[in-house]
MMTF fields as JSON, N, C-alpha, C and O atoms, coordinates in Angstrom:
{
  "mmtfVersion": "1.0.0",
  "mmtfProducer": "UNKNOWN",
  "numBonds": 263,
  "numAtoms": 264,
  "numGroups": 66,
  "numChains": 1,
  "numModels": 1,
  "chainsPerModel": [1],
  "groupsPerChain": [66],
  "chainIdList": ["A"],
  "bondAtomList": [4, 2, 8, 6, 12, 10, 16, 14, 20, 18, 24, 22, 28, 26, 32, 30, 36, 34, 40, 38, 44, 42, 48, 46, 52, 50, 56, 54, 60, 58, 64, 62, 68, 66, 72, 70, 76, 74, 80, 78, 84, 82, 88, 86, 92, 90, 96, 94, 100, 98, 104, 102, 108, 106, 112, 110, 116, 114, 120, 118, 124, 122, 128, 126, 132, 130, 136, 134, 140, 138, 144, 142, 148, 146, 152, 150, 156, 154, 160, 158, 164, 162, 168, 166, 172, 170, 176, 174, 180, 178, 184, 182, 188, 186, 192, 190, 196, 194, 200, 198, 204, 202, 208, 206, 212, 210, 216, 214, 220, 218, 224, 222, 228, 226, 232, 230, 236, 234, 240, 238, 244, 242, 248, 246, 252, 250, 256, 254, 260, 258],
  "bondOrderList": [1, 1, 1, 1, 1, 1, 1, 1, 1, 1, 1, 1, 1, 1, 1, 1, 1, 1, 1, 1, 1, 1, 1, 1, 1, 1, 1, 1, 1, 1, 1, 1, 1, 1, 1, 1, 1, 1, 1, 1, 1, 1, 1, 1, 1, 1, 1, 1, 1, 1, 1, 1, 1, 1, 1, 1, 1, 1, 1, 1, 1, 1, 1, 1, 1],
  "groupList": [{"groupName": "MET", "atomNameList": ["N", "CA", "C", "O"], "elementList": ["N", "C", "C", "O"], "formalChargeList": [0, 0, 0, 0], "bondAtomList": [1, 0, 2, 1, 3, 2], "bondOrderList": [1, 1, 2], "singleLetterCode": "M", "chemCompType": "L-PEPTIDE LINKING"}, {"groupName": "ARG", "atomNameList": ["N", "CA", "C", "O"], "elementList": ["N", "C", "C", "O"], "formalChargeList": [0, 0, 0, 0], "bondAtomList": [1, 0, 2, 1, 3, 2], "bondOrderList": [1, 1, 2], "singleLetterCode": "R", "chemCompType": "L-PEPTIDE LINKING"}, {"groupName": "ILE", "atomNameList": ["N", "CA", "C", "O"], "elementList": ["N", "C", "C", "O"], "formalChargeList": [0, 0, 0, 0], "bondAtomList": [1, 0, 2, 1, 3, 2], "bondOrderList": [1, 1, 2], "singleLetterCode": "I", "chemCompType": "L-PEPTIDE LINKING"}, {"groupName": "SER", "atomNameList": ["N", "CA", "C", "O"], "elementList": ["N", "C", "C", "O"], "formalChargeList": [0, 0, 0, 0], "bondAtomList": [1, 0, 2, 1, 3, 2], "bondOrderList": [1, 1, 2], "singleLetterCode": "S", "chemCompType": "L-PEPTIDE LINKING"}, {"groupName": "GLU", "atomNameList": ["N", "CA", "C", "O"], "elementList": ["N", "C", "C", "O"], "formalChargeList": [0, 0, 0, 0], "bondAtomList": [1, 0, 2, 1, 3, 2], "bondOrderList": [1, 1, 2], "singleLetterCode": "E", "chemCompType": "L-PEPTIDE LINKING"}, {"groupName": "LEU", "atomNameList": ["N", "CA", "C", "O"], "elementList": ["N", "C", "C", "O"], "formalChargeList": [0, 0, 0, 0], "bondAtomList": [1, 0, 2, 1, 3, 2], "bondOrderList": [1, 1, 2], "singleLetterCode": "L", "chemCompType": "L-PEPTIDE LINKING"}, {"groupName": "ASN", "atomNameList": ["N", "CA", "C", "O"], "elementList": ["N", "C", "C", "O"], "formalChargeList": [0, 0, 0, 0], "bondAtomList": [1, 0, 2, 1, 3, 2], "bondOrderList": [1, 1, 2], "singleLetterCode": "N", "chemCompType": "L-PEPTIDE LINKING"}, {"groupName": "PHE", "atomNameList": ["N", "CA", "C", "O"], "elementList": ["N", "C", "C", "O"], "formalChargeList": [0, 0, 0, 0], "bondAtomList": [1, 0, 2, 1, 3, 2], "bondOrderList": [1, 1, 2], "singleLetterCode": "F", "chemCompType": "L-PEPTIDE LINKING"}, {"groupName": "GLY", "atomNameList": ["N", "CA", "C", "O"], "elementList": ["N", "C", "C", "O"], "formalChargeList": [0, 0, 0, 0], "bondAtomList": [1, 0, 2, 1, 3, 2], "bondOrderList": [1, 1, 2], "singleLetterCode": "G", "chemCompType": "PEPTIDE LINKING"}, {"groupName": "THR", "atomNameList": ["N", "CA", "C", "O"], "elementList": ["N", "C", "C", "O"], "formalChargeList": [0, 0, 0, 0], "bondAtomList": [1, 0, 2, 1, 3, 2], "bondOrderList": [1, 1, 2], "singleLetterCode": "T", "chemCompType": "L-PEPTIDE LINKING"}, {"groupName": "LYS", "atomNameList": ["N", "CA", "C", "O"], "elementList": ["N", "C", "C", "O"], "formalChargeList": [0, 0, 0, 0], "bondAtomList": [1, 0, 2, 1, 3, 2], "bondOrderList": [1, 1, 2], "singleLetterCode": "K", "chemCompType": "L-PEPTIDE LINKING"}, {"groupName": "ASP", "atomNameList": ["N", "CA", "C", "O"], "elementList": ["N", "C", "C", "O"], "formalChargeList": [0, 0, 0, 0], "bondAtomList": [1, 0, 2, 1, 3, 2], "bondOrderList": [1, 1, 2], "singleLetterCode": "D", "chemCompType": "L-PEPTIDE LINKING"}, {"groupName": "PRO", "atomNameList": ["N", "CA", "C", "O"], "elementList": ["N", "C", "C", "O"], "formalChargeList": [0, 0, 0, 0], "bondAtomList": [1, 0, 2, 1, 3, 2], "bondOrderList": [1, 1, 2], "singleLetterCode": "P", "chemCompType": "L-PEPTIDE LINKING"}, {"groupName": "HIS", "atomNameList": ["N", "CA", "C", "O"], "elementList": ["N", "C", "C", "O"], "formalChargeList": [0, 0, 0, 0], "bondAtomList": [1, 0, 2, 1, 3, 2], "bondOrderList": [1, 1, 2], "singleLetterCode": "H", "chemCompType": "L-PEPTIDE LINKING"}, {"groupName": "GLN", "atomNameList": ["N", "CA", "C", "O"], "elementList": ["N", "C", "C", "O"], "formalChargeList": [0, 0, 0, 0], "bondAtomList": [1, 0, 2, 1, 3, 2], "bondOrderList": [1, 1, 2], "singleLetterCode": "Q", "chemCompType": "L-PEPTIDE LINKING"}, {"groupName": "VAL", "atomNameList": ["N", "CA", "C", "O"], "elementList": ["N", "C", "C", "O"], "formalChargeList": [0, 0, 0, 0], "bondAtomList": [1, 0, 2, 1, 3, 2], "bondOrderList": [1, 1, 2], "singleLetterCode": "V", "chemCompType": "L-PEPTIDE LINKING"}, {"groupName": "ALA", "atomNameList": ["N", "CA", "C", "O"], "elementList": ["N", "C", "C", "O"], "formalChargeList": [0, 0, 0, 0], "bondAtomList": [1, 0, 2, 1, 3, 2], "bondOrderList": [1, 1, 2], "singleLetterCode": "A", "chemCompType": "L-PEPTIDE LINKING"}],
  "groupTypeList": [0, 1, 2, 3, 4, 5, 2, 4, 6, 7, 8, 2, 7, 9, 9, 6, 4, 4, 8, 10, 5, 5, 10, 10, 5, 11, 6, 12, 2, 13, 5, 6, 3, 7, 3, 11, 1, 4, 14, 15, 15, 2, 4, 6, 0, 15, 1, 10, 8, 5, 15, 2, 10, 2, 8, 14, 3, 6, 12, 2, 2, 2, 16, 6, 4, 5],
  "groupIdList": [1, 2, 3, 4, 5, 6, 7, 8, 9, 10, 11, 12, 13, 14, 15, 16, 17, 18, 19, 20, 21, 22, 23, 24, 25, 26, 27, 28, 29, 30, 31, 32, 33, 34, 35, 36, 37, 38, 39, 40, 41, 42, 43, 44, 45, 46, 47, 48, 49, 50, 51, 52, 53, 54, 55, 56, 57, 58, 59, 60, 61, 62, 63, 64, 65, 66],
  "secStructList": [7, 7, 2, 2, 2, 2, 2, 2, 6, 7, 7, 7, 7, 7, 7, 2, 2, 2, 2, 2, 2, 2, 2, 2, 6, 6, 1, 7, 3, 3, 4, 4, 4, 1, 7, 2, 2, 2, 2, 2, 2, 2, 2, 2, 2, 2, 2, 2, 6, 1, 3, 3, 3, 3, 7, 1, 1, 1, 7, 3, 3, 3, 3, 7, 7, 7],
  "xCoordList": [30.371, 29.039, 28.192, 28.208, 27.47, 26.635, 25.237, 24.782, 24.568, 23.216, 22.254, 21.319, 22.463, 21.574, 21.666, 20.684, 22.817, 22.965, 22.215, 21.693, 22.158, 21.427, 19.923, 19.198, 19.454, 18.017, 17.429, 16.239, 18.231, 17.74, 17.062, 16.05, 17.583, 17.034, 16.344, 16.338, 15.767, 15.129, 13.755, 12.952, 13.49, 12.194, 11.798, 12.657, 10.515, 10.001, 9.5, 8.708, 9.967, 9.553, 8.076, 7.63, 7.318, 5.91, 5.664, 6.233, 4.811, 4.435, 3.359, 2.819, 3.052, 1.985, 0.645, -0.162, 0.42, -0.833, -0.968, -2.048, 0.135, 0.115, -0.113, -0.819, 0.467, 0.284, -1.162, -1.669, -1.828, -3.249, -4.102, -5.026, -3.792, -4.553, -4.29, -5.206, -3.068, -2.77, -3.559, -3.967, -3.772, -4.568, -6.03, -6.692, -6.542, -7.912, -8.061, -9.16, -6.968, -7.033, -6.879, -6.193, -7.503, -7.453, -8.359, -8.158, -9.356, -10.237, -10.167, -9.875, -10.427, -10.451, -11.533, -12.668, -11.174, -12.091, -11.985, -10.893, -13.117, -13.113, -12.431, -12.603, -11.663, -10.918, -11.853, -11.507, -13.028, -13.965, -14.537, -15.107, -14.402, -14.941, -14.026, -14.395, -12.848, -11.909, -12.046, -12.527, -11.619, -11.627, -10.564, -9.733, -10.596, -9.632, -8.197, -7.31, -7.972, -6.629, -6.161, -5.015, -7.044, -6.684, -6.389, -5.526, -7.096, -6.835, -5.438, -4.768, -4.996, -3.649, -2.609, -1.619, -2.83, -1.898, -1.874, -0.809, -3.027, -3.098, -2.351, -1.667, -2.473, -1.726, -0.219, 0.525, 0.23, 1.646, 2.053, 3.158, 1.156, 1.453, 1.488, 2.224, 0.696, 0.748, 2.123, 2.709, 2.645, 3.976, 5.068, 6.061, 4.886, 5.863, 5.732, 6.645, 4.612, 4.396, 3.765, 3.79, 3.196, 2.569, 1.153, 0.682, 0.467, -0.886, -0.977, -0.143, -2.002, -2.244, -3.572, -4.553, -3.604, -4.828, -5.274, -4.521, -6.515, -7.055, -8.257, -9.196, -8.224, -9.316, -8.975, -7.959, -9.851, -9.594, -10.696, -10.4, -11.943, -13.013, -13.344, -13.485, -13.47, -13.703, -12.786, -13.241, -11.475, -10.495, -10.698, -11.212, -10.273, -10.278, -8.854, -7.904, -8.703, -7.402, -7.218, -8.092, -6.057, -5.742, -4.349, -3.435, -4.176, -2.854, -1.956, -2.377, -0.716, 0.258, 0.919, 1.298, 1.057, 1.718, 3.21, 3.782, 3.858, 5.306, 5.989, 7.214],
  "yCoordList": [7.723, 7.909, 8.626, 8.273, 9.612, 10.405, 9.809, 9.115, 10.096, 9.573, 10.137, 9.447, 11.364, 11.954, 11.204, 11.148, 10.63, 9.84, 8.524, 8.019, 7.966, 6.712, 6.918, 6.12, 7.983, 8.237, 8.67, 8.47, 9.252, 9.765, 8.678, 8.952, 7.472, 6.39, 5.338, 4.161, 5.743, 4.812, 4.406, 5.259, 3.11, 2.609, 1.392, 0.693, 1.139, -0.008, -1.022, -0.691, -2.267, -3.325, -3.629, -3.807, -3.689, -4.088, -5.172, -5.158, -6.112, -7.157, -6.633, -5.546, -7.397, -7.004, -6.919, -6.029, -7.852, -7.875, -6.623, -6.042, -6.218, -5.008, -3.776, -2.854, -3.751, -2.625, -2.459, -1.34, -3.58, -3.518, -2.999, -2.214, -3.439, -2.965, -1.487, -0.76, -1.036, 0.376, 1.263, 2.366, 0.783, 1.552, 1.657, 2.653, 0.632, 0.659, 1.644, 2.133, 1.93, 2.719, 4.214, 4.897, 4.736, 6.172, 6.918, 8.107, 6.222, 6.765, 5.866, 4.677, 6.4, 5.552, 4.474, 4.765, 3.224, 2.091, 1.269, 1.113, 0.74, -0.129, -1.453, -1.994, -1.961, -3.198, -4.377, -5.296, -4.367, -5.49, -5.624, -6.665, -4.61, -4.686, -5.466, -5.704, -5.864, -6.64, -8.124, -8.5, -8.967, -10.414, -10.773, -9.939, -12.019, -12.458, -12.35, -11.896, -12.759, -12.696, -11.25, -10.939, -10.37, -8.96, -8.344, -7.473, -8.788, -8.279, -8.664, -7.871, -9.878, -10.31, -9.464, -9.043, -9.219, -8.395, -6.972, -6.36, -6.436, -5.088, -5.01, -4.021, -6.037, -6.057, -6.027, -5.375, -6.721, -6.688, -5.289, -4.826, -4.629, -3.283, -2.285, -1.3, -2.532, -1.681, -1.81, -0.81, -3.034, -3.25, -2.579, -2.101, -2.543, -1.894, -0.376, 0.328, 0.135, 1.575, 2.115, 3.323, 1.239, 1.685, 2.196, 3.05, 1.679, 2.115, 2.377, 1.913, 3.128, 3.466, 2.85, 2.936, 2.229, 1.643, 2.494, 2.692, 2.999, 3.872, 3.181, 2.798, 3.023, 2.4, 0.985, 0.431, 0.39, -0.952, -1.947, -3.025, -1.621, -2.609, -2.769, -3.899, -1.689, -1.732, -0.692, 0.388, -1.019, -0.005, 0.458, -0.262, 1.682, 2.289, 2.231, 2.479, 1.907, 1.808, 2.988, 3.289, 3.653, 4.805, 4.594, 4.2, 4.85, 4.748, 5.847, 6.996, 5.484, 6.425, 7.143, 6.513, 8.448, 9.249, 9.067, 9.448, 8.491, 8.296, 9.191, 9.164],
  "zCoordList": [-0.81, -1.355, -0.308, 0.871, -0.75, 0.147, 0.228, -0.681, 1.338, 1.543, 0.495, 0.09, 0.057, -0.95, -2.274, -3.015, -2.584, -3.808, -3.693, -4.687, -2.499, -2.296, -2.333, -2.926, -1.705, -1.608, -2.943, -3.184, -3.804, -5.085, -5.916, -6.562, -5.919, -6.721, -5.868, -6.226, -4.751, -3.827, -4.347, -4.726, -4.364, -4.796, -3.981, -3.444, -3.889, -3.147, -4.163, -5.046, -4.032, -4.938, -4.728, -3.595, -5.821, -5.767, -6.791, -7.883, -6.428, -7.359, -8.306, -8.098, -9.333, -10.263, -9.544, -9.814, -8.63, -7.871, -6.991, -6.889, -6.361, -5.547, -6.417, -6.009, -7.59, -8.498, -8.928, -9.009, -9.204, -9.584, -8.445, -8.663, -7.211, -6.055, -5.787, -5.403, -5.981, -5.774, -6.732, -6.37, -7.945, -8.905, -8.457, -8.747, -7.746, -7.231, -6.069, -5.804, -5.386, -4.159, -4.413, -3.652, -5.466, -5.698, -4.717, -4.469, -4.157, -3.129, -1.903, -2.037, -0.704, 0.492, 0.378, 0.001, 0.706, 0.605, 1.883, 2.431, 2.365, 3.536, 3.202, 2.109, 4.145, 3.954, 3.718, 2.976, 4.334, 4.198, 2.789, 2.462, 1.957, 0.603, -0.344, -1.494, 0.119, -0.688, -0.378, 0.691, -1.321, -1.098, -0.057, 0.304, 0.422, 1.436, 0.919, 1.641, -0.309, -0.898, -1.001, -0.675, -1.451, -1.573, -0.209, -0.098, 0.832, 2.177, 2.655, 3.316, 2.324, 2.693, 1.965, 2.562, 0.686, -0.099, 0.442, 0.509, 0.83, 1.382, 2.713, 2.977, 3.551, 4.812, 4.546, 5.279, 3.515, 3.147, 2.662, 2.944, 1.935, 1.456, 2.614, 2.559, 3.663, 4.859, 5.498, 5.913, 5.581, 6.157, 5.331, 5.88, 4.023, 3.142, 3.159, 2.727, 3.651, 3.68, 2.415, 2.181, 1.589, 0.346, 0.56, -0.191, 1.578, 1.904, 3.403, 4.182, 3.792, 5.19, 5.594, 4.854, 6.766, 7.302, 8.482, 9.434, 8.412, 9.447, 10.078, 9.381, 11.393, 12.126, 12.539, 12.119, 13.386, 13.878, 13.535, 13.02, 13.801, 13.58, 12.095, 11.628, 11.349, 9.912, 9.273, 8.895, 9.148, 8.725, 7.286, 6.43, 7.069, 5.74, 5.21, 5.952, 3.936, 3.306, 2.35, 1.538, 2.466, 1.618, 1.04, 1.764, -0.248, -0.877, -0.326, -0.186, -0.017, 0.511, -0.655, -1.643, -0.544, -1.583, -1.442, -0.421, -2.448, -2.418, -3.409, -3.525]
}
């Protein structure tokens, strides 16, 4: 099996909650504008590579183009 055959159908598992948040992230939004629960979910999405966090004190969250 070639690597190109494996990568062709590559997908990242997302929960329903992550999917709803990804739909909200069509524009850059400050992390502090989300609830505590949403911030935890967003941090998990950063680890998965679904979103990008820019900044340290008041980071901006941007959906990653996959």
